C-alpha positions as CSV (number, residue, x, y, z in Angstrom):
1,M,13.5,15.3,17.3
2,P,16.6,15.4,15.1
3,L,16.2,15.2,11.3
4,A,17.1,11.7,10.3
5,P,15.9,10.9,6.8
6,N,15.4,7.3,5.7
7,R,18.0,7.0,3.0
8,K,16.5,3.7,1.7
9,A,12.7,3.7,1.8
10,F,10.1,1.4,0.4
11,I,6.8,2.3,-1.2
12,T,3.5,0.6,-0.4
13,C,0.6,1.0,-2.9
14,A,-2.9,0.8,-1.3
15,V,-4.5,-0.3,-4.5
16,T,-8.3,0.0,-4.0
17,G,-9.5,-0.1,-0.4
18,A,-13.2,-0.8,0.5
19,G,-14.5,2.7,0.7
20,A,-17.3,4.2,-1.5
21,T,-14.9,5.4,-4.2
22,Q,-15.8,3.0,-6.9
23,D,-17.9,5.5,-8.8
24,K,-15.7,8.5,-8.2
25,S,-12.9,7.5,-10.6
26,P,-12.8,5.1,-13.5
27,H,-9.3,4.1,-12.3
28,V,-10.5,2.4,-9.0
29,P,-10.3,-1.3,-9.8
30,R,-13.2,-3.6,-8.8
31,S,-12.7,-7.2,-10.1
32,P,-9.8,-9.4,-9.0
33,E,-8.4,-9.1,-12.5
34,Q,-8.5,-5.3,-12.5
35,I,-7.1,-5.1,-8.9
36,A,-4.2,-7.4,-9.8
37,A,-3.5,-5.5,-13.0
38,S,-3.4,-2.2,-11.1
39,A,-1.2,-3.7,-8.4
40,I,1.3,-5.1,-11.0
41,A,1.4,-1.7,-12.7
42,A,2.1,-0.1,-9.4
43,A,4.9,-2.6,-8.8
44,E,6.4,-1.9,-12.2
45,A,6.3,1.8,-11.3
46,G,8.3,1.3,-8.1
47,A,6.1,-0.1,-5.3
48,A,7.7,-2.9,-3.4
49,V,4.5,-3.7,-1.5
50,V,0.9,-3.8,-2.6
51,H,-1.8,-3.5,0.0
52,C,-5.1,-5.1,-1.3
53,H,-8.7,-5.3,-0.5
54,V,-11.2,-7.0,-2.8
55,R,-14.5,-5.7,-4.1
56,D,-17.7,-7.2,-5.4
57,P,-17.0,-7.1,-9.2
58,E,-20.6,-6.0,-9.9
59,T,-21.3,-3.3,-7.3
60,G,-17.7,-2.3,-6.3
61,A,-18.6,-2.7,-2.6
62,G,-15.9,-4.0,-0.3
63,S,-16.0,-7.8,0.1
64,C,-14.4,-10.5,2.2
65,D,-15.1,-13.4,-0.3
66,P,-12.2,-15.9,0.0
67,Q,-12.6,-16.8,-3.7
68,L,-12.0,-13.2,-4.7
69,Y,-8.9,-13.0,-2.5
70,R,-7.7,-16.3,-3.9
71,E,-8.1,-15.2,-7.6
72,L,-6.4,-11.9,-6.8
73,T,-3.5,-13.6,-5.1
74,E,-2.9,-16.1,-7.9
75,R,-3.0,-13.3,-10.5
76,I,-0.4,-11.3,-8.7
77,R,1.8,-14.3,-7.9
78,D,1.7,-15.5,-11.5
79,A,2.9,-12.1,-12.8
80,R,6.5,-11.7,-13.9
81,T,6.8,-8.6,-11.8
82,D,7.8,-9.3,-8.2
83,V,6.0,-7.6,-5.4
84,V,5.3,-8.2,-1.7
85,L,1.7,-9.0,-1.1
86,N,-0.2,-7.4,1.8
87,L,-3.8,-8.3,2.3
88,T,-6.3,-6.7,4.7
89,T,-8.0,-8.3,7.6
90,G,-10.0,-5.2,8.2
91,M,-13.3,-6.4,6.8
92,G,-15.9,-7.7,9.3
93,G,-15.7,-5.0,11.9
94,D,-18.3,-2.5,10.7
95,L,-20.8,-1.3,13.2
96,Y,-23.6,1.1,12.3
97,L,-25.6,2.2,15.3
98,G,-29.2,3.4,15.2
99,P,-30.4,6.9,16.1
100,V,-28.9,8.5,19.3
101,E,-32.0,7.7,21.3
102,R,-32.3,4.2,20.1
103,P,-28.8,2.9,19.0
104,L,-29.8,-0.8,19.1
105,P,-30.4,-2.9,17.1
106,P,-27.5,-2.1,14.8
107,G,-28.4,-0.4,11.5
108,N,-28.0,-1.4,7.9
109,G,-24.4,-1.9,6.8
110,T,-23.3,-3.6,10.0
111,D,-20.9,-6.4,9.2
112,M,-19.6,-8.0,12.4
113,A,-17.6,-11.2,11.9
114,G,-15.7,-13.4,14.3
115,A,-11.9,-13.6,14.4
116,T,-11.7,-16.9,12.5
117,E,-14.0,-15.6,9.7
118,R,-12.0,-12.4,9.4
119,I,-8.8,-14.3,9.0
120,E,-10.3,-17.1,6.8
121,A,-10.5,-14.9,3.7
122,I,-6.8,-14.6,3.5
123,A,-5.5,-17.7,5.3
124,G,-5.3,-19.8,2.2
125,C,-3.6,-17.0,0.2
126,R,-0.5,-17.0,2.4
127,P,0.4,-13.3,1.8
128,E,3.7,-12.1,3.2
129,I,1.9,-9.4,5.2
130,A,-1.6,-9.0,6.6
131,T,-2.8,-5.6,7.8
132,R,-4.9,-5.2,10.9
133,D,-6.3,-2.0,12.5
134,C,-5.1,-1.9,16.1
135,G,-8.1,-0.4,17.8
136,T,-11.7,0.8,17.6
137,M,-12.4,4.2,16.1
138,N,-15.3,6.5,15.3
139,F,-15.4,7.4,11.6
140,A,-16.9,10.5,10.0
141,E,-19.7,8.6,8.5
142,S,-22.8,9.2,10.7
143,D,-22.9,6.6,13.6
144,Y,-20.3,4.2,12.1
145,V,-17.7,2.7,14.3
146,M,-14.8,0.6,13.1
147,T,-14.6,-2.1,15.8
148,N,-11.5,-3.9,16.9
149,T,-11.8,-5.0,20.5
150,P,-8.7,-6.0,22.6
151,G,-10.0,-9.6,22.6
152,M,-10.5,-9.6,18.8
153,L,-7.0,-8.2,18.2
154,R,-5.4,-10.8,20.5
155,A,-7.2,-13.6,18.8
156,M,-6.4,-12.4,15.3
157,G,-2.8,-11.7,16.2
158,G,-2.4,-15.3,17.4
159,M,-3.9,-16.7,14.2
160,L,-1.6,-14.6,12.0
161,A,1.4,-15.8,14.1
162,E,0.4,-19.4,13.6
163,L,0.1,-18.9,9.9
164,D,3.5,-17.2,9.9
165,I,2.1,-14.1,8.3
166,Q,3.7,-10.8,9.2
167,A,1.1,-8.5,10.8
168,E,1.2,-4.9,9.8
169,V,-0.4,-2.8,12.5
170,E,-2.5,0.2,11.2
171,A,-2.4,2.9,13.9
172,F,-5.0,5.7,13.7
173,D,-4.0,7.2,17.0
174,T,-1.3,7.0,19.7
175,G,-3.5,4.6,21.8
176,H,-3.3,2.1,19.0
177,L,0.5,2.1,19.2
178,W,0.2,1.8,23.0
179,Y,-1.9,-1.4,22.6
180,A,0.5,-2.7,19.9
181,R,3.3,-2.5,22.5
182,Q,1.1,-4.4,25.0
183,L,0.5,-7.1,22.4
184,V,4.3,-7.5,22.0
185,E,4.8,-7.6,25.8
186,D,2.1,-10.3,26.0
187,G,3.8,-12.4,23.3
188,I,1.0,-12.0,20.8
189,L,3.0,-9.9,18.3
190,P,6.6,-10.7,17.5
191,S,9.0,-7.8,17.6
192,P,10.0,-5.8,15.6
193,V,6.5,-4.8,14.5
194,L,5.6,-3.4,11.1
195,V,3.5,-0.2,11.6
196,Q,1.4,1.9,9.2
197,L,0.7,5.4,10.6
198,C,-2.7,6.4,9.3
199,M,-2.9,10.2,9.3
200,G,-5.9,12.5,8.6
201,V,-8.6,9.8,8.8
202,P,-11.6,11.4,10.6
203,W,-11.8,10.9,13.6
204,G,-8.3,9.5,14.3
205,A,-5.0,11.4,14.4
206,P,-5.1,14.6,12.3
207,D,-2.3,15.0,9.7
208,D,-0.7,18.2,11.0
209,L,3.0,17.7,11.5
210,N,3.0,18.1,15.3
211,T,0.6,15.2,15.6
212,F,2.5,13.2,13.0
213,L,5.8,13.6,15.0
214,A,3.9,12.6,18.2
215,M,2.9,9.4,16.3
216,V,6.4,8.8,15.1
217,N,7.9,9.3,18.6
218,N,5.5,6.7,19.9
219,V,6.8,4.0,17.5
220,P,9.3,1.9,19.6
221,Q,12.9,1.9,18.6
222,G,13.7,-0.8,16.1
223,W,10.2,-1.2,14.7
224,H,9.6,-0.7,11.0
225,W,7.0,2.0,10.0
226,S,5.4,3.7,7.1
227,A,2.9,6.6,7.0
228,F,0.3,8.1,4.7
229,S,-2.3,10.8,4.6
230,L,-5.5,11.3,2.6
231,G,-6.4,13.3,-0.4
232,Q,-4.3,16.4,-1.2
233,N,-1.9,15.6,1.6
234,Q,-1.0,12.1,0.4
235,L,2.0,13.2,-1.8
236,P,3.4,15.8,0.7
237,F,3.4,13.0,3.3
238,V,5.7,11.0,1.1
239,A,8.4,13.7,1.9
240,A,7.3,14.0,5.5
241,A,7.5,10.2,6.1
242,V,11.0,9.9,4.6
243,L,12.3,13.0,6.4
244,A,11.1,11.5,9.7
245,G,12.9,8.2,9.0
246,G,10.1,6.1,7.7
247,N,8.6,4.5,4.6
248,V,5.7,5.7,2.5
249,R,2.3,4.6,1.3
250,V,0.3,6.0,-1.7
251,G,-2.6,4.7,-3.8
252,L,-6.2,5.0,-4.7
253,E,-7.5,3.7,-1.4
254,D,-6.5,7.0,0.2
255,N,-6.4,9.5,-2.7
256,L,-7.9,9.7,-6.2
257,Y,-5.9,12.7,-7.6
258,L,-2.5,13.4,-9.0
259,A,-3.2,17.1,-9.0
260,R,-6.3,19.3,-8.7
261,G,-8.9,18.0,-11.2
262,Q,-6.5,15.3,-12.5
263,L,-7.6,11.8,-11.6
264,A,-4.7,9.4,-11.0
265,T,-3.9,5.8,-11.5
266,N,-2.0,3.8,-8.9
267,A,1.0,3.7,-11.1
268,Q,1.1,7.5,-11.5
269,L,0.9,8.0,-7.7
270,V,3.8,5.5,-7.3
271,E,5.8,7.2,-10.0
272,R,5.3,10.6,-8.3
273,A,6.4,9.1,-4.9
274,V,9.5,7.7,-6.6
275,R,10.4,11.1,-7.9
276,I,9.9,12.7,-4.5
277,I,12.0,10.1,-2.7
278,E,14.8,10.2,-5.2
279,G,14.7,13.9,-5.5
280,M,15.5,14.0,-1.7
281,G,18.7,12.0,-2.4
282,C,17.2,8.7,-1.1
283,E,16.9,5.3,-2.6
284,V,13.7,3.3,-3.3
285,M,13.8,-0.3,-2.2
286,N,12.5,-3.2,-4.3
287,A,10.5,-6.3,-3.2
288,A,13.6,-8.4,-2.6
289,D,15.1,-5.6,-0.4
290,V,11.9,-5.5,1.6
291,R,11.7,-9.3,2.1
292,E,15.3,-9.2,3.4
293,K,14.7,-6.2,5.7
294,L,11.5,-7.6,7.2
295,A,12.5,-11.3,7.1
296,L,9.5,-12.2,4.8
297,T,9.0,-15.4,2.9
298,K,7.1,-15.5,-0.4
299,R,4.8,-18.5,-0.6
300,A,2.4,-20.0,-3.1
301,P,-1.3,-20.2,-2.0
302,V,-2.4,-23.3,-0.2
């Protein structure tokens, strides 16, 4: 694979996620007000896109409450700082199986929702982008399975298309990219597809460079892609993604630290990514650049 750096890259900030990080850092935002403030600070630091989940403001646990998404969206849209809004559709696919000799019924924490319910939380918000995991995967947490069946992905893809929301495919392994290509062939996803390569998430694709390049080489020509890794490898993957021709993602969803023992804010992680990209002689795109590149339309909530 020849070295072909992306000379004009955009940064996505994954602001908070839904994982159990709410008590590991005071900088992980919980309420819609806090998440919006952190997203806006990340945009001011150089992120063109903010990828957002919502959390229960009291417990910090991940939520799919449409009212929380609506408040978050309005706060970001009312800000004077422009940014492309990317909301998740990943909630509602959590399956916790019982012990190995008695896996059914499902255990505590299982949250299985239908396609309409999973889309409903964001439908009225009209984000430019909505992220969807493109496959089922075992996670490192006991007997937890992130479930996204082919039928569910087809149904949700059709709903996003009807809403005129750009789907961002999160690929945790090469099979997810394979199925994304099939969804294009079947007319479910419009091409070119926007892809997020998710590296180092147990038990998906590990974040060694050989596996990363295998993932990159499975992204069809003409598709748009970004990549990230977790923890201490998040910032090195900024350079790796740009060198391989892609865009980058940083943020507290995937990494809490700026350096060993130094907790980060989203804005600090974005600032560091900007320095890495510009230090490589490349340019950082703004929100208007990304809308033009991806043919996105900014809309007010319904």
